[in-house]
N, CA, C and O of each residue as an XYZ file, in Angstrom:
448
protein
N     132.807     11.510   -207.733
C     132.123     11.663   -207.084
C     132.118     12.145   -206.316
O     133.039     11.708   -205.626
N     131.195     13.582   -205.395
C     131.615     14.078   -204.253
C     130.863     13.832   -203.437
O     129.853     13.155   -203.634
N     131.381     14.611   -201.725
C     130.990     13.166   -200.097
C     129.074     13.376   -200.684
O     128.573     12.257   -200.571
N     128.040     14.353   -201.197
C     126.831     14.122   -201.172
C     127.188     13.325   -201.901
O     127.298     12.245   -201.321
N     127.466     13.277   -203.023
C     126.585     12.034   -203.786
C     126.789     10.363   -203.390
O     125.948      9.464   -203.392
N     127.860     10.337   -203.142
C     128.512      9.248   -202.443
C     127.325      8.865   -201.368
O     126.898      7.724   -201.190
N     126.814     10.232   -200.583
C     126.252      9.670   -199.287
C     124.461      9.641   -199.409
O     123.654      9.548   -198.484
N     124.240      9.739   -200.653
C     123.004      9.430   -201.408
C     123.224      7.898   -202.216
O     122.166      7.293   -202.386
N     123.866      7.544   -202.480
C     124.189      6.391   -203.572
C     123.876      5.456   -202.209
O     122.955      4.643   -202.282
N     124.646      5.577   -200.971
C     124.731      4.855   -199.718
C     123.230      4.588   -199.081
O     122.773      3.529   -198.650
N     122.734      5.630   -199.144
C     121.548      5.294   -198.824
C     120.722      5.210   -199.256
O     119.698      5.572   -198.678
N     120.693      4.738   -200.391
C     119.663      4.409   -201.662
C     120.041      2.893   -201.199
O     119.304      2.231   -200.468
N     121.047      2.514   -201.618
C     121.985      1.257   -201.714
C     121.431      0.451   -200.056
O     121.145     -0.745   -199.993
N     121.378      1.384   -198.869
C     120.939      0.953   -197.417
C     119.197      0.765   -198.182
O     118.694     -0.338   -198.395
N     118.690      1.754   -198.413
C     116.867      1.387   -197.778
C     116.673      0.494   -198.925
O     115.704     -0.235   -198.712
N     117.269      0.255   -200.155
C     117.131     -1.206   -200.728
C     117.037     -2.346   -200.641
O     116.226     -3.147   -201.106
N     118.302     -2.493   -199.728
C     118.632     -3.536   -198.902
C     117.770     -3.850   -197.727
O     117.906     -5.060   -197.542
N     117.163     -3.486   -197.073
C     116.231     -2.977   -196.368
C     115.100     -3.453   -196.545
O     114.562     -4.261   -195.788
N     114.602     -2.975   -197.616
C     113.186     -2.882   -197.915
C     113.188     -4.304   -198.529
O     112.286     -5.139   -198.466
N     115.004     -4.449   -199.441
C     114.639     -6.188   -200.132
C     114.632     -7.781   -198.895
O     114.279     -8.959   -198.964
N     115.319     -6.762   -197.760
C     114.957     -8.132   -196.869
C     113.460     -8.462   -195.874
O     113.026     -9.350   -195.140
N     113.060     -7.162   -196.390
C     111.781     -7.131   -195.443
C     110.527     -8.073   -196.455
O     109.395     -8.278   -196.018
N     110.970     -8.540   -197.773
C     110.320     -9.431   -198.484
C     109.953    -10.850   -198.485
O     109.241    -11.531   -199.223
N     110.907    -11.181   -197.057
C     111.140    -12.606   -196.720
C     109.643    -13.066   -195.656
O     109.539    -13.641   -194.573
N     108.854    -12.593   -196.427
C     107.532    -12.795   -194.969
C     107.532    -14.562   -194.538
O     108.105    -15.203   -195.420
N     107.258    -15.027   -193.928
C     106.386    -16.212   -193.070
C     105.324    -16.607   -194.000
O     104.452    -15.951   -194.570
N     105.792    -18.518   -194.004
C     104.835    -18.682   -195.181
C     103.344    -18.517   -194.874
O     102.839    -18.795   -193.787
N     102.653    -18.010   -195.999
C     101.202    -18.204   -195.960
C     100.238    -19.716   -196.324
O     101.068    -20.625   -196.288
N      99.803    -19.902   -196.426
C      99.144    -20.909   -196.960
C      97.530    -21.105   -197.233
O      96.761    -21.304   -196.292
N      97.019    -21.022   -198.788
C      95.697    -20.562   -199.390
C      94.768    -22.092   -199.431
O      94.871    -22.675   -200.510
N      94.409    -22.374   -199.004
C      93.206    -23.723   -199.197
C      92.544    -23.397   -199.964
O      92.107    -22.270   -200.195
N      92.300    -24.808   -200.713
C      90.907    -24.308   -201.647
C      89.930    -25.508   -200.874
O      90.265    -26.458   -200.167
N      88.726    -25.087   -201.280
C      87.353    -26.345   -201.273
C      87.925    -27.338   -201.046
O      89.149    -27.460   -201.090
N      86.518    -28.864   -200.556
C      86.917    -29.491   -200.991
C      86.909    -30.398   -202.353
O      87.398    -31.518   -202.501
N      86.208    -29.587   -203.308
C      85.795    -29.697   -204.591
C      87.551    -29.392   -205.346
O      88.181    -30.159   -206.074
N      87.799    -28.554   -205.040
C      88.992    -27.823   -205.279
C      90.236    -28.711   -205.679
O      90.292    -29.903   -205.378
N      91.241    -28.046   -206.384
C      92.790    -28.719   -206.047
C      93.585    -28.771   -204.708
O      93.157    -28.597   -203.566
N      94.776    -29.037   -205.106
C      95.636    -29.268   -203.821
C      95.354    -27.480   -203.125
O      94.713    -26.500   -203.504
N      96.271    -27.814   -201.909
C      95.944    -26.821   -201.453
C      97.403    -25.509   -202.229
O      98.396    -26.007   -202.759
N      97.273    -24.182   -202.156
C      98.665    -23.843   -202.594
C      99.862    -23.435   -201.768
O      99.431    -22.408   -201.244
N     100.597    -23.529   -201.503
C     101.998    -23.367   -200.464
C     102.685    -21.922   -201.087
O     102.847    -21.718   -202.290
N     103.088    -20.868   -199.878
C     104.220    -20.244   -200.496
C     104.923    -19.997   -199.038
O     104.554    -19.705   -197.901
N     106.491    -20.362   -199.914
C     106.619    -20.864   -198.742
C     108.235    -19.869   -198.707
O     109.273    -19.956   -199.363
N     107.905    -19.211   -197.907
C     109.602    -18.147   -197.445
C     110.964    -18.021   -198.127
O     110.480    -17.996   -199.259
N     111.560    -17.977   -198.229
C     113.092    -17.391   -198.367
C     113.581    -18.735   -197.721
O     114.049    -19.772   -198.190
N     113.132    -18.077   -195.803
C     114.433    -18.485   -195.456
C     113.843    -19.876   -194.864
O     114.606    -20.715   -194.385
N     112.106    -20.116   -194.937
C     112.182    -21.861   -194.813
C     112.599    -22.254   -196.875
O     112.664    -23.429   -197.238
N     112.687    -21.783   -197.289
C     113.512    -22.890   -198.155
C     114.874    -23.389   -198.419
O     115.403    -24.364   -198.952
N     115.330    -21.933   -197.614
C     117.068    -23.002   -197.819
C     117.147    -23.480   -196.647
O     118.218    -24.071   -196.508
N     116.295    -23.505   -195.433
C     116.414    -24.477   -194.174
C     116.504    -25.939   -195.144
O     117.396    -26.773   -195.303
N     115.014    -25.776   -195.731
C     115.276    -26.810   -196.151
C     116.233    -27.953   -197.077
O     116.715    -29.084   -197.009
N     116.113    -26.718   -198.011
C     117.473    -27.370   -198.961
C     118.152    -27.899   -197.761
O     118.107    -29.106   -197.523
N     118.923    -26.882   -196.810
C     120.298    -27.153   -195.990
C     120.367    -28.417   -195.717
O     121.358    -29.105   -195.962
N     119.009    -28.951   -195.028
C     118.792    -30.071   -193.687
C     118.695    -31.417   -194.676
O     119.143    -32.542   -194.459
N     117.943    -30.910   -195.856
C     117.986    -32.555   -196.603
C     119.765    -32.974   -197.156
O     120.321    -34.047   -196.924
N     120.386    -31.772   -197.929
C     121.846    -31.920   -197.788
C     122.347    -32.546   -196.635
O     123.000    -33.587   -196.699
N     122.091    -31.999   -195.637
C     123.180    -32.371   -194.602
C     122.856    -33.631   -193.840
O     123.596    -34.019   -192.935
N     121.622    -34.358   -194.236
C     120.865    -35.843   -194.183
C     121.372    -36.828   -195.000
O     121.232    -38.034   -194.799
N     121.886    -36.386   -195.805
C     122.069    -37.317   -197.120
C     123.379    -38.038   -197.125
O     124.438    -37.612   -196.666
N     123.201    -38.987   -197.605
C     124.955    -39.795   -197.109
C     125.764    -39.606   -198.090
O     126.959    -39.629   -197.793
N     125.471    -39.413   -199.248
C     126.104    -38.671   -199.906
C     126.535    -37.411   -200.406
O     127.240    -37.159   -201.383
N     125.895    -36.520   -199.416
C     127.121    -35.504   -199.191
C     127.366    -34.609   -197.869
O     127.707    -33.440   -197.693
N     126.966    -35.922   -196.836
C     127.579    -35.822   -195.649
C     129.100    -34.671   -195.250
O     130.040    -35.305   -195.730
N     129.515    -33.732   -194.804
C     130.695    -33.480   -194.533
C     130.687    -31.887   -196.007
O     131.238    -30.796   -195.864
N     130.239    -32.152   -196.693
C     130.787    -31.499   -197.902
C     129.584    -29.681   -197.544
O     128.387    -29.600   -197.267
N     130.535    -28.677   -197.715
C     130.142    -27.210   -196.918
C     129.282    -26.596   -198.581
O     129.784    -25.843   -199.415
N     128.190    -27.099   -198.609
C     127.503    -26.538   -199.568
C     126.811    -25.664   -199.668
O     125.667    -26.119   -199.670
N     126.789    -23.768   -199.832
C     126.669    -22.921   -199.516
C     125.498    -22.947   -200.547
O     125.621    -23.439   -201.669
N     123.884    -22.144   -199.885
C     122.477    -22.500   -200.515
C     121.643    -21.060   -200.371
O     120.988    -20.998   -199.331
N     121.549    -19.748   -201.351
C     120.870    -19.125   -201.274
C     119.907    -18.748   -201.537
O     119.992    -18.418   -202.720
N     118.820    -18.535   -201.133
C     117.257    -18.485   -201.507
C     116.928    -16.898   -201.471
O     116.955    -16.133   -200.507
N     116.537    -16.592   -203.129
C     116.219    -14.851   -203.363
C     114.419    -15.232   -204.135
O     114.324    -15.958   -205.124
N     113.500    -14.761   -203.637
C     112.401    -14.864   -204.655
C     111.853    -16.230   -205.219
O     111.012    -16.248   -206.118
N     112.632    -17.958   -204.358
C     112.060    -19.059   -204.537
C     113.479    -19.246   -205.829
O     113.459    -20.237   -206.558
N     114.385    -18.410   -205.939
C     115.708    -19.083   -206.978
C     115.663    -19.832   -205.947
O     114.619    -19.981   -205.313
N     117.258    -20.655   -205.493
C     117.764    -21.067   -205.144
C     119.158    -21.722   -205.582
O     119.264    -22.770   -206.220
N     120.424    -20.752   -205.034
C     121.502    -20.894   -205.686
C     122.505    -21.671   -204.619
O     122.815    -21.215   -203.518
N     122.873    -22.715   -205.071
C     123.921    -23.280   -204.477
C     125.447    -23.935   -204.976
O     125.747    -24.468   -206.043
N     126.115    -23.717   -203.983
C     127.849    -23.432   -204.950
C     128.285    -23.912   -203.497
O     127.816    -23.853   -202.360
N     129.512    -24.459   -204.164
C     130.270    -25.147   -202.738
C     131.131    -26.249   -203.857
O     130.635    -26.280   -204.984
N     132.251    -27.058   -203.649
C     133.079    -27.773   -204.807
C     132.618    -29.410   -203.678
O     132.501    -29.521   -202.457
N     132.493    -30.261   -204.623
C     132.217    -31.511   -204.518
C     133.491    -32.797   -205.232
O     134.507    -32.588   -205.896
N     133.080    -33.679   -204.902
C     134.108    -34.217   -205.050
C     133.345    -35.257   -207.015
O     133.998    -35.223   -208.058
N     132.742    -35.572   -206.953
C     131.827    -35.914   -208.191
C     130.495    -35.534   -208.954
O     130.413    -34.373   -208.554
N     129.871    -35.630   -209.419
C     128.899    -35.365   -211.298
C     127.737    -36.000   -210.305
O     126.578    -35.620   -210.140
N     128.378    -36.983   -209.769
C     127.050    -38.263   -208.758
C     126.440    -36.708   -208.271
O     125.541    -36.048   -208.791
N     127.321    -36.389   -207.028
C     127.679    -35.967   -205.993
C     126.653    -34.656   -206.511
O     125.472    -34.723   -206.172
N     127.026    -33.697   -207.174
C     126.353    -32.827   -207.771
C     125.360    -32.864   -208.495
O     124.811    -31.763   -208.537
N     124.605    -34.042   -209.415
C     123.452    -34.362   -209.409
C     122.295    -34.902   -208.543
O     121.178    -35.179   -208.980
N     122.731    -35.029   -207.160
C     122.388    -35.517   -206.124
C     121.509    -33.613   -204.826
O     120.470    -33.227   -204.289
N     123.080    -33.165   -205.085
C     122.005    -32.308   -204.719
C     121.260    -31.068   -205.062
O     120.631    -30.331   -204.303
N     121.522    -30.934   -206.874
C     120.648    -30.570   -207.458
C     118.958    -31.370   -207.351
O     117.851    -30.838   -207.261
N     119.307    -32.661   -207.401
C     117.890    -32.985   -207.200
C     117.634    -32.634   -206.054
O     116.593    -31.981   -206.120
N     118.002    -32.692   -204.976
C     117.224    -32.640   -203.742
C     116.908    -31.191   -203.366
O     116.508    -30.761   -202.285
N     117.138    -30.630   -204.331
C     117.057    -28.520   -203.928
C     115.459    -28.710   -205.210
O     114.443    -28.102   -204.872
N     115.428    -29.286   -206.142
C     114.515    -29.212   -206.422
C     113.160    -30.139   -206.315
O     112.070    -30.199   -206.884
N     113.832    -30.808   -205.293
C     112.470    -31.523   -204.649
C     111.940    -30.577   -203.405
O     110.879    -30.979   -202.929
N     112.508    -29.349   -202.771
C     112.272    -28.308   -201.812
C     110.945    -27.519   -202.411
O     110.708    -27.067   -203.531
N     110.276    -27.546   -201.332
C     108.609    -26.954   -201.226
C     109.612    -25.936   -201.610
O     110.798    -25.914   -201.281
N     108.682    -24.726   -202.682
C     109.077    -23.266   -202.643
C     110.223    -22.897   -203.585
O     110.589    -21.822   -204.062
N     110.647    -24.100   -203.686
C     112.233    -23.628   -204.918
C     111.532    -23.036   -206.275
O     110.454    -23.372   -206.764
N     112.016    -22.527   -206.515
C     111.213    -22.238   -208.410
C     112.175    -22.151   -209.271
O     111.931    -21.822   -210.432
N     113.946    -22.547   -208.676
C     115.195    -22.023   -210.221
C     116.378    -22.754   -209.446
O     116.762    -22.665   -208.280
N     116.643    -23.214   -210.104
C     118.154    -23.661   -209.315
C     119.093    -23.361   -210.009
O     119.396    -23.829   -211.107
N     119.512    -22.709   -209.518
C     121.262    -22.244   -209.973
C     122.104    -22.909   -209.690
O     122.026    -22.846   -208.463
N     123.134    -23.724   -209.960
C     123.988    -24.842   -210.247
C     125.134    -23.906   -210.326
O     125.362    -23.340   -211.396
N     126.123    -23.624   -208.934
C     127.671    -23.069   -209.221
C     128.235    -24.067   -208.473
O     129.296    -23.617   -208.042
N     128.096    -25.018   -208.155
C     128.699    -26.607   -207.696
C     130.084    -26.369   -208.776
O     130.044    -25.608   -209.743
N     131.203    -27.132   -208.408
C     132.386    -27.227   -209.268
C     132.716    -28.784   -208.477
O     132.663    -28.925   -207.256
N     133.036    -29.809   -209.384
C     133.961    -30.960   -208.681
C     135.800    -30.538   -208.537
O     136.594    -30.020   -209.321
N     135.895    -30.973   -207.376
C     137.184    -30.525   -207.101
C     138.602    -31.358   -207.683
O     138.936    -32.526   -207.488
N     139.213    -30.387   -208.388
C     140.184    -31.132   -208.922
C     141.459    -31.938   -208.648
O     142.047    -32.496   -209.574
């Protein structure tokens, strides 16, 4: 690649990154009428990540473990090294229970 092509590729990546970063909006709440069903809540990726991280840190079984939580469009990715399958199962349960989490990607491993 020549310098111009490299510069254009870099600019395209930076533009895409900037646009993707702008997609995390603050939570929006759409309420239904009194006769309707429960309210629909759209939770931002940042809020989903914070809810999951907080719940993981407050859990006695998972305290002290470094579990990475990344959320993109409601898809939550957990990664880290734990001591047992029971801890992995608990971390996944917590992530699934979080408002705004659509899909959970399990990249957790057991310490060898």
